N, C-alpha and C positions, 0 to 999 in steps of 0.2 A: 482855292481855298476859305474856308467861310471863320469869320472871327467878329467876335462880338462889339467889339473897338468899332469897326467895319461901317454897323448899322444908325442910321437918324438916331439922332437922340445917343448916341453912346457914351457923352460925356455931356453931364449937363451941373456946372458950377454953383448953379443955382441950389441945386436940390444939399450940396454938399455945406451949404454957407447957410439953409433953412437948418440941415443936421447939427450945427454950432450953436442956435439954437431951442434944442427940445427942451423940455420939460424932465420928461422923465425915461424908463427905459422903451416902456411901450411906442412912445412917441418916436422915438430914435431907432426901434426897431421897424414903425413902419412910414419912416422915409429912409432908411437900409433899404429895403426893396424894391424903391423906386426911382431909386437915383442911379446915373447911366455914369458908368466906371468900369474899371477891369472889375470884375468879384476879385475879394479879399476879406483873411478872416477880418471880425467884429467885433469889439469885446465892451459892452457898451456898463456903465453903471452911473446912477445917482444915487443923492444927495439920503434915501432912505434907505440906501443898503442893498438895494437888489442889483446883480447883475445880470445878463446872459450874452449870449455866444450867437451868430447868425455872420450867413457870407452876406456883405452886401456889395449893391451891385444888381445887373439882371442876369439871370441863371437860364442860359437858353433850355427849351422844353425842347429834349431829344426821345427822338424815337429810330426804332428798328435799331441801335447802335449805342455804345457804351462814352464812347469820344477820347479813349483809349487810346483807339488806332487809324491813319486815312483809309476813308472808305470812301467811293462813290456812291452824289445823291442821286444819279442819273434818271436810274429804276422808279422815284420814287418813295422803295420799301426803307430808306433812309431818311432821316435828316432832321432841319429842328422847325416845331412848330411852335412860331412866338417864344414866348417867355415862358417861366412860372407865375402860375399866379402866387403871389405873396405870404397866403395861405398854404402855399405848401413848400416853401422854403423852408428848410431845418433852421428850427430854432432849440437854445440849449440855455437851462434859469437850473443853477444848480449854486450852494454855498459859494464852492471855489471851482474855476472856472480853469484853463488853460491851454495854449495849442500849439507852442515854438512849431508852425506848418506841419506841424502831422495832422493824421485824418480824427477827427473828430467824434463826427456819426458812423452809426454803420445801417445793414439793414435798406430798409426802402428810401431812406433817409440820402444814404450813400448812393442809393443809383441812380437818387435826382441830381446830385450834384457829380458825380462822374470823379472820374481819377484824377485828380493834380497834382501828379507831380510828388507826395508828400516826403515829407522826413522818416529818418526811421526810423523817432520815436527815441532818440537818448536826451536831449534834450529836454524835451517835456516828459518823463518820468522821470527825472533830476528836477525838476520845477514843481512836479504832483509830489513830488517826496518831503519837499521845503518845504509848501503848502499845507501839510498836512501832520510838519511835525511842532506847527502852534496850535492852540486852542482858541478864538476870542479874536478881540481885533489886531489887524495889522498895520503897523506905525509905514509912515513911507523910509526910514531906515530898513525896516525887517522887508519891504520890496526892493530897495535897492541892492538888499544885500543878496536877495535871488537875484536879480539882476545882475550881479558879481558875480554869483558863486560858477566856474566855470571847473568845477570835476567832472568827469565822463565815465562813471560807475562802469558804462559795458565796458570800454575800453582795457579796462584792469585787468584781465584773460590775457587779451593779446599782445599786452605789457609785457607781462611776468613770461608766459613764455619768449619773449623776441629775447628781454635780458638773460633769460636764463640761456639760451643760444649764445652767450656773447660771452668772451675768454672771463675767467674769473676771475679779474683783477678790479679792484674800484676804479679803474678808469680804464679804457678803451679809445687809444688814440687811432684816427684814420688821415687820410693824406686826402686832400680836395684832389677835385683832377686836374690844374692847376700844379699842383704838388705845391704851393706852398703858403697854403694856408691851415689850421690842423685842427682837430674837433674834436672832443673827451665827451666822453655817456655818459653821465651820471649814476651813480652806480641803483642807487632806488628814485622812485617818481611817487608824485605825489599822489597822479591820478586825473589830474591838471590840463584842461584843454588849450592854459595859456601856449605860446612860442614858444617862451623859454621851460617849461617840461614836455613838450614836441622836440623840440629840436636838440640835439646836441648844442654846447655852448663851445664859441667862438676862444 
């Protein structure tokens, strides 16, 4: 098995420390593409208001495969040819950026990065909606509100289907496997992804 963390220089703590002293988005991006660490989403901003997204860490330069499935490299037709040069690692610069562990780029940029087990996009969709609900500057309070927003619009359809399948009573009690505890399902829900909204109350 080949894993970038097994390579020499896979982790370079000094590079991370230099990143903390970067004075601009461009300086941070230049360091991000040289630092040795497991590849991660990386969003950076500076005091001028510039923001950008990229992948931090050295990205393998694959050939003959996309990395989605295990494959043999024995015949030399598939494998890694070092790492991507910094100018080939995708960078996104725009006024609003969000990731939430979803796929950020497509086309050739996506092909270079490969499939990373991305999230289905429900959380990213909600963050995007909140970011575009306001014009102008965001305050720390605004950003905290987005961070704490647990509404899941995609699940509202399925929520409605499940509620419709239950008896038409204000509360439907169910016995637990032990028969000792009883649970009640609220007649309506807010669409939130909190434990209290997702689980029946005890």
